[in-house]
C-alpha positions as a Markdown table, in Angstrom:
| # | Residue | x | y | z |
|---|---|---|---|---|
| 1 | Met | 52.3 | -47.4 | -19.3 |
| 2 | Asn | 50.6 | -49.0 | -22.3 |
| 3 | Val | 50.9 | -46.6 | -25.1 |
| 4 | Pro | 50.1 | -47.5 | -28.8 |
| 5 | Ala | 53.1 | -48.2 | -30.9 |
| 6 | Ser | 52.1 | -45.3 | -33.2 |
| 7 | Thr | 52.3 | -42.8 | -30.4 |
| 8 | Ala | 55.3 | -44.1 | -28.5 |
| 9 | Pro | 58.5 | -42.0 | -28.9 |
| 10 | Gln | 61.1 | -43.7 | -31.1 |
| 11 | Val | 64.2 | -45.0 | -29.3 |
| 12 | Pro | 67.4 | -44.7 | -31.5 |
| 13 | Pro | 68.8 | -48.1 | -32.5 |
| 14 | Gln | 71.8 | -49.5 | -30.5 |
| 15 | His | 75.2 | -49.6 | -32.2 |
| 16 | Glu | 77.4 | -52.6 | -32.1 |
| 17 | Ser | 80.7 | -52.3 | -30.4 |
| 18 | Gly | 83.9 | -53.4 | -32.0 |
| 19 | Asp | 84.1 | -56.6 | -30.0 |
| 20 | Gly | 80.7 | -57.9 | -31.4 |
| 21 | Gly | 78.8 | -56.9 | -28.3 |
| 22 | Gln | 76.2 | -54.2 | -28.0 |
| 23 | Glu | 77.0 | -50.7 | -26.7 |
| 24 | Ala | 74.7 | -49.5 | -24.0 |
| 25 | Pro | 72.5 | -46.7 | -25.1 |
| 26 | Arg | 73.6 | -43.3 | -23.9 |
| 27 | Pro | 71.3 | -41.3 | -21.6 |
| 28 | Arg | 69.4 | -38.7 | -23.5 |
| 29 | Pro | 69.7 | -35.1 | -22.5 |
| 30 | Gln | 67.0 | -33.6 | -20.2 |
| 31 | Ser | 65.9 | -31.3 | -23.0 |
| 32 | Ser | 65.5 | -34.3 | -25.4 |
| 33 | Arg | 63.4 | -36.2 | -22.8 |
| 34 | Gly | 61.3 | -33.1 | -22.3 |
| 35 | Ala | 60.7 | -32.8 | -26.0 |
| 36 | Asp | 59.6 | -36.4 | -26.2 |
| 37 | Thr | 57.2 | -35.9 | -23.3 |
| 38 | Arg | 55.6 | -32.8 | -25.0 |
| 39 | Ala | 55.3 | -34.7 | -28.3 |
| 40 | Leu | 53.8 | -37.7 | -26.6 |
| 41 | Thr | 51.4 | -35.4 | -24.7 |
| 42 | Gln | 50.3 | -33.7 | -27.8 |
| 43 | Val | 49.6 | -37.0 | -29.6 |
| 44 | Leu | 47.6 | -38.4 | -26.6 |
| 45 | Phe | 45.5 | -35.3 | -26.4 |
| 46 | Gly | 44.8 | -35.6 | -30.1 |
| 47 | Gln | 43.5 | -39.2 | -29.4 |
| 48 | Leu | 41.6 | -38.2 | -26.2 |
| 49 | Lys | 39.7 | -35.5 | -28.1 |
| 50 | Asn | 38.1 | -38.1 | -30.3 |
| 51 | Leu | 37.2 | -40.6 | -27.6 |
| 52 | Glu | 33.9 | -40.8 | -25.6 |
| 53 | Pro | 34.4 | -40.0 | -21.9 |
| 54 | Gly | 33.9 | -43.0 | -19.7 |
| 55 | Thr | 34.9 | -45.6 | -22.3 |
| 56 | Pro | 37.8 | -47.9 | -21.6 |
| 57 | Glu | 39.9 | -46.4 | -24.4 |
| 58 | His | 39.3 | -42.9 | -23.0 |
| 59 | His | 40.3 | -44.1 | -19.6 |
| 60 | Arg | 43.5 | -45.7 | -21.0 |
| 61 | Val | 44.6 | -42.6 | -22.9 |
| 62 | Arg | 43.8 | -40.4 | -19.9 |
| 63 | Gly | 45.9 | -42.6 | -17.7 |
| 64 | Ala | 48.8 | -42.4 | -20.1 |
| 65 | Leu | 48.6 | -38.6 | -20.1 |
| 66 | Ile | 48.8 | -38.6 | -16.3 |
| 67 | Glu | 51.8 | -41.0 | -16.2 |
| 68 | Ala | 53.6 | -39.1 | -18.9 |
| 69 | Asn | 53.3 | -35.8 | -17.1 |
| 70 | Leu | 54.1 | -36.9 | -13.6 |
| 71 | Pro | 57.6 | -35.4 | -13.9 |
| 72 | Leu | 55.9 | -32.0 | -14.1 |
| 73 | Val | 54.2 | -32.7 | -10.7 |
| 74 | Arg | 57.5 | -33.8 | -9.1 |
| 75 | Tyr | 59.1 | -30.6 | -10.4 |
| 76 | Ala | 56.4 | -28.5 | -8.9 |
| 77 | Ala | 56.4 | -30.4 | -5.6 |
| 78 | Ala | 60.2 | -29.9 | -5.3 |
| 79 | Arg | 59.5 | -26.2 | -4.7 |
| 80 | Phe | 57.8 | -27.1 | -1.3 |
| 81 | Arg | 60.6 | -29.2 | 0.1 |
| 82 | Ser | 61.2 | -26.6 | 2.9 |
| 83 | Arg | 57.8 | -27.2 | 4.3 |
| 84 | Asn | 58.9 | -30.5 | 5.9 |
| 85 | Glu | 55.9 | -32.3 | 4.6 |
| 86 | Pro | 56.4 | -35.8 | 3.2 |
| 87 | Met | 57.1 | -35.4 | -0.5 |
| 88 | Glu | 54.9 | -38.4 | -1.4 |
| 89 | Asp | 51.9 | -36.5 | 0.0 |
| 90 | Val | 52.8 | -33.4 | -1.9 |
| 91 | Val | 53.2 | -35.3 | -5.2 |
| 92 | Gln | 49.9 | -37.0 | -4.6 |
| 93 | Val | 48.1 | -33.7 | -4.1 |
| 94 | Gly | 49.9 | -32.2 | -7.2 |
| 95 | Thr | 48.7 | -35.2 | -9.2 |
| 96 | Ile | 45.1 | -34.2 | -8.4 |
| 97 | Gly | 45.9 | -30.8 | -9.9 |
| 98 | Leu | 47.4 | -32.5 | -12.9 |
| 99 | Ile | 44.2 | -34.6 | -13.4 |
| 100 | Asn | 42.1 | -31.4 | -13.2 |
| 101 | Ala | 44.3 | -29.7 | -15.8 |
| 102 | Ile | 44.1 | -32.7 | -18.2 |
| 103 | Asp | 40.3 | -32.7 | -17.9 |
| 104 | Arg | 40.1 | -28.9 | -18.6 |
| 105 | Phe | 42.8 | -28.6 | -21.3 |
| 106 | Asp | 41.8 | -27.7 | -24.8 |
| 107 | Pro | 44.6 | -28.4 | -27.3 |
| 108 | Asp | 43.0 | -26.3 | -30.0 |
| 109 | Arg | 43.8 | -23.1 | -28.1 |
| 110 | Gly | 47.4 | -23.3 | -29.1 |
| 111 | Val | 48.8 | -23.4 | -25.5 |
| 112 | Gln | 51.5 | -25.9 | -24.5 |
| 113 | Phe | 50.1 | -28.3 | -21.8 |
| 114 | Pro | 52.9 | -27.7 | -19.2 |
| 115 | Thr | 52.2 | -24.0 | -19.4 |
| 116 | Phe | 48.6 | -24.6 | -18.8 |
| 117 | Ala | 49.0 | -27.2 | -16.1 |
| 118 | Met | 51.7 | -25.8 | -13.9 |
| 119 | Pro | 49.5 | -23.1 | -12.2 |
| 120 | Thr | 46.8 | -25.7 | -11.6 |
| 121 | Val | 49.3 | -28.2 | -10.0 |
| 122 | Val | 51.0 | -25.5 | -7.9 |
| 123 | Gly | 47.6 | -24.0 | -6.9 |
| 124 | Glu | 46.4 | -27.4 | -5.7 |
| 125 | Ile | 49.5 | -27.9 | -3.6 |
| 126 | Lys | 49.3 | -24.4 | -2.1 |
| 127 | Arg | 45.6 | -25.1 | -1.3 |
| 128 | Tyr | 46.6 | -28.3 | 0.5 |
| 129 | Phe | 49.1 | -26.5 | 2.7 |
| 130 | Arg | 46.7 | -23.7 | 3.4 |
| 131 | Asp | 43.8 | -25.8 | 4.4 |
| 132 | Asn | 45.2 | -29.0 | 5.8 |
| 133 | Val | 48.8 | -28.8 | 6.9 |
| 134 | Arg | 48.8 | -25.8 | 9.3 |
| 135 | Thr | 47.8 | -26.8 | 12.8 |
| 136 | Val | 46.6 | -23.2 | 13.5 |
| 137 | His | 45.3 | -21.1 | 10.8 |
| 138 | Val | 46.9 | -17.7 | 10.4 |
| 139 | Pro | 45.7 | -14.6 | 8.4 |
| 140 | Arg | 46.3 | -14.9 | 4.6 |
| 141 | Arg | 48.5 | -11.7 | 4.6 |
| 142 | Leu | 50.7 | -13.1 | 7.4 |
| 143 | His | 51.0 | -16.4 | 5.6 |
| 144 | Glu | 52.0 | -14.8 | 2.3 |
| 145 | Leu | 54.6 | -12.7 | 4.1 |
| 146 | Trp | 55.9 | -15.8 | 5.8 |
| 147 | Val | 56.6 | -17.3 | 2.4 |
| 148 | Gln | 58.8 | -14.2 | 1.6 |
| 149 | Val | 60.5 | -14.3 | 5.0 |
| 150 | Asn | 61.3 | -18.0 | 4.4 |
| 151 | Gly | 62.7 | -17.3 | 1.0 |
| 152 | Ala | 64.8 | -14.4 | 2.3 |
| 153 | Thr | 66.1 | -16.5 | 5.1 |
| 154 | Glu | 67.3 | -19.2 | 2.6 |
| 155 | Asp | 69.0 | -16.6 | 0.4 |
| 156 | Leu | 70.7 | -14.8 | 3.2 |
| 157 | Thr | 71.9 | -18.1 | 4.7 |
| 158 | Thr | 73.5 | -19.0 | 1.4 |
| 159 | Ala | 75.1 | -15.6 | 1.0 |
| 160 | His | 76.5 | -15.3 | 4.5 |
| 161 | Gly | 77.1 | -18.9 | 5.4 |
| 162 | Arg | 75.1 | -18.5 | 8.6 |
| 163 | Ser | 71.5 | -18.0 | 9.8 |
| 164 | Pro | 70.5 | -14.4 | 9.3 |
| 165 | Thr | 69.4 | -12.1 | 12.1 |
| 166 | Thr | 65.9 | -10.7 | 12.3 |
| 167 | Ala | 67.2 | -7.2 | 11.4 |
| 168 | Glu | 68.9 | -8.6 | 8.3 |
| 169 | Ile | 65.7 | -10.3 | 7.1 |
| 170 | Ala | 63.7 | -7.1 | 7.9 |
| 171 | Glu | 66.2 | -5.0 | 5.9 |
| 172 | Arg | 66.1 | -7.4 | 3.0 |
| 173 | Leu | 62.3 | -7.3 | 2.8 |
| 174 | Arg | 61.9 | -3.7 | 3.9 |
| 175 | Ile | 59.5 | -4.5 | 6.7 |
| 176 | Gly | 59.6 | -4.1 | 10.5 |
| 177 | Glu | 61.4 | -6.6 | 12.7 |
| 178 | Asp | 58.2 | -7.1 | 14.6 |
| 179 | Glu | 56.5 | -8.3 | 11.3 |
| 180 | Val | 59.4 | -10.8 | 10.8 |
| 181 | Leu | 59.0 | -12.2 | 14.3 |
| 182 | Ala | 55.2 | -12.5 | 13.7 |
| 183 | Cys | 55.9 | -14.4 | 10.5 |
| 184 | Ile | 58.3 | -16.8 | 12.2 |
| 185 | Glu | 55.7 | -17.4 | 14.8 |
| 186 | Ala | 53.1 | -18.1 | 12.1 |
| 187 | Gly | 55.5 | -20.5 | 10.4 |
| 188 | Arg | 55.3 | -22.7 | 13.6 |
| 189 | Ser | 51.6 | -23.4 | 12.8 |
| 190 | Tyr | 52.8 | -26.0 | 10.3 |
| 191 | His | 54.1 | -28.2 | 13.2 |
| 192 | Ala | 52.3 | -29.5 | 16.2 |
| 193 | Thr | 54.3 | -30.4 | 19.3 |
| 194 | Ser | 53.3 | -33.3 | 21.6 |
| 195 | Leu | 52.4 | -32.2 | 25.0 |
| 196 | Glu | 54.5 | -35.1 | 26.3 |
| 197 | Ala | 57.6 | -34.1 | 24.3 |
| 198 | Ala | 60.5 | -32.7 | 26.3 |
| 199 | Gln | 61.1 | -29.0 | 25.5 |
| 200 | Glu | 64.6 | -28.5 | 26.5 |
| 201 | Gly | 66.2 | -31.9 | 26.1 |
| 202 | Asp | 66.0 | -35.5 | 27.3 |
| 203 | Gly | 65.0 | -36.0 | 30.8 |
| 204 | Leu | 63.4 | -32.6 | 31.3 |
| 205 | Pro | 59.6 | -32.1 | 31.8 |
| 206 | Gly | 57.4 | -31.6 | 28.7 |
| 207 | Leu | 54.5 | -29.2 | 28.3 |
| 208 | Leu | 52.0 | -31.5 | 29.9 |
| 209 | Asp | 54.0 | -31.5 | 33.1 |
| 210 | Arg | 53.9 | -27.7 | 33.2 |
| 211 | Leu | 50.2 | -27.3 | 32.5 |
| 212 | Gly | 47.8 | -26.5 | 35.4 |
| 213 | Tyr | 45.0 | -28.8 | 36.4 |
| 214 | Glu | 41.3 | -28.1 | 36.7 |
| 215 | Asp | 40.4 | -27.4 | 40.3 |
| 216 | Pro | 37.0 | -29.2 | 41.0 |
| 217 | Ala | 36.2 | -26.4 | 43.5 |
| 218 | Leu | 36.0 | -23.8 | 40.7 |
| 219 | Ala | 32.4 | -24.7 | 39.9 |
| 220 | Gly | 31.5 | -24.1 | 43.6 |
| 221 | Val | 32.9 | -20.5 | 43.3 |
| 222 | Glu | 30.3 | -19.6 | 40.8 |
| 223 | His | 27.5 | -21.3 | 42.7 |
| 224 | Arg | 28.5 | -19.5 | 46.0 |
| 225 | Asp | 28.5 | -16.2 | 44.2 |
| 226 | Leu | 25.0 | -16.8 | 42.8 |
| 227 | Val | 23.7 | -17.8 | 46.2 |
| 228 | Arg | 25.2 | -14.8 | 47.9 |
| 229 | His | 23.6 | -12.5 | 45.3 |
| 230 | Leu | 20.2 | -14.1 | 45.8 |
| 231 | Leu | 20.4 | -14.2 | 49.6 |
| 232 | Val | 20.7 | -10.5 | 50.0 |
| 233 | Gln | 17.3 | -10.1 | 48.3 |
| 234 | Leu | 15.6 | -12.0 | 51.2 |
| 235 | Pro | 14.4 | -10.4 | 54.4 |
| 236 | Glu | 16.9 | -10.3 | 57.2 |
| 237 | Arg | 15.1 | -12.9 | 59.3 |
| 238 | Glu | 14.9 | -15.4 | 56.4 |
| 239 | Gln | 18.5 | -14.9 | 55.7 |
| 240 | Arg | 19.4 | -15.7 | 59.3 |
| 241 | Ile | 17.2 | -18.9 | 59.2 |
| 242 | Leu | 18.9 | -20.1 | 56.1 |
| 243 | Met | 22.4 | -19.4 | 57.6 |
| 244 | Leu | 21.5 | -21.3 | 60.8 |
| 245 | Arg | 20.0 | -24.2 | 58.8 |
| 246 | Tyr | 22.6 | -24.8 | 56.1 |
| 247 | Tyr | 25.8 | -23.1 | 57.5 |
| 248 | Ser | 25.5 | -23.8 | 61.2 |
| 249 | Asn | 23.7 | -27.1 | 60.5 |
| 250 | Leu | 21.0 | -26.6 | 63.1 |
| 251 | Thr | 17.8 | -28.5 | 62.9 |
| 252 | Gln | 14.4 | -26.8 | 62.6 |
| 253 | Ser | 13.7 | -27.5 | 66.3 |
| 254 | Gln | 17.0 | -25.9 | 67.3 |
| 255 | Ile | 16.3 | -22.9 | 65.1 |
| 256 | Ser | 12.8 | -22.4 | 66.6 |
| 257 | Gln | 14.4 | -22.4 | 70.1 |
| 258 | Glu | 17.1 | -19.9 | 68.9 |
| 259 | Leu | 14.5 | -17.5 | 67.4 |
| 260 | Gly | 11.7 | -18.1 | 69.9 |
| 261 | Val | 9.2 | -19.2 | 67.3 |
| 262 | Ser | 7.4 | -22.5 | 66.6 |
| 263 | Gln | 9.0 | -25.2 | 64.5 |
| 264 | Met | 6.1 | -25.0 | 62.1 |
| 265 | His | 6.7 | -21.3 | 61.5 |
| 266 | Val | 10.4 | -22.0 | 60.8 |
| 267 | Ser | 9.3 | -24.6 | 58.2 |
| 268 | Arg | 7.0 | -22.2 | 56.5 |
| 269 | Leu | 9.7 | -19.5 | 56.4 |
| 270 | Leu | 12.1 | -21.9 | 54.9 |
| 271 | Ala | 9.6 | -22.9 | 52.2 |
| 272 | Arg | 8.8 | -19.3 | 51.4 |
| 273 | Ser | 12.6 | -18.5 | 51.2 |
| 274 | Phe | 13.2 | -21.3 | 48.7 |
| 275 | Ala | 10.3 | -20.2 | 46.6 |
| 276 | Arg | 11.7 | -16.6 | 46.4 |
| 277 | Leu | 15.1 | -17.9 | 45.6 |
| 278 | Arg | 13.9 | -20.1 | 42.8 |
| 279 | Ser | 11.8 | -17.2 | 41.4 |
| 280 | Ala | 14.8 | -14.8 | 41.6 |
| 281 | Asn | 17.0 | -17.4 | 39.9 |
| 282 | Arg | 14.6 | -17.8 | 37.0 |
| 283 | Ile | 14.6 | -14.0 | 36.5 |
| 284 | Glu | 18.4 | -13.8 | 36.6 |
| 285 | Ala | 18.7 | -16.6 | 34.1 |
C-alpha cells in the first residue's frame, strides 16, 4: 500500500543489542495496531474529503482506506465460519460492504469508521448468504430461527461435550421440538448433494439410482382418456365404426360387409365422426 510519508504510522526505532547487532522489533499489541489503523483511517478520510472523485489521487487514497480496513472485514467474516462457505468468498463479499461504507462515510458526523462500517459489512455478507448460498430458499422467519438454533447447538455442545438433543435445543430457545426439526431441515438448504453421491457409504447406490424414470406411455394415458371422453358423444353406430376401423383394424370394405352398408357410406360416416371429434376437442380446449 502506497501511503504518503506524512500519513504513515511511525514505527519505533530499533535498539541495538549488547553485542553490536540489532534487536528484532517486538510485535505490537493488538490494541496498539488497532489504534494505528484508526488513526491512519482518520487521516486518509481527511485527505479523501478534499479530493475530486475519479482522479488518480482520489483512487489511490480510497484504495489505501480499503487496504487499511481489511482486518475489519476478516473479523466480520470470521463470524460466518460455521456456514461452510469458502472464507475467501465471504471476505470478498464483505469487502464490497466495506467499499460501500467508505463511499458513504462522513467523518464530520463524529462517528468512528469501524462503528459505521461494521453493520454494512455484516449486512452485505448476510445478504450474500440469503440470496446466493442457499440451494432452496426458506421463509425468512425460519431462516432467522435457524441462526438461533445453530448458535444454541454450538453453546450446548461446548457445555455438555456432546451434540445436544432436539429437546435440549428446544428447551434452551423455548420453542417446540417440531420447530427445531424444521430449522435443521432448513439448514440443509445451504448444501446441495449430488444425485450420483452415495448416501449411506461407499459402494451403495446414490439418489440417482433410486429415482424413478419417466414412462413414455404416460402421454398415451391422457390421450386415451380424452378420446374416450369424446367418443361417448358420438352416435352409437359411429362409435362402432371407429372401433372396428381403429381397434379391430378392419378396412372400410370389411366394415361395410359387417354392417350391411356401402363402403361409400362408411367413408362418409367416418369423415363426419372426425369432424365432430375435432369440433368437440376445440370446445373442450
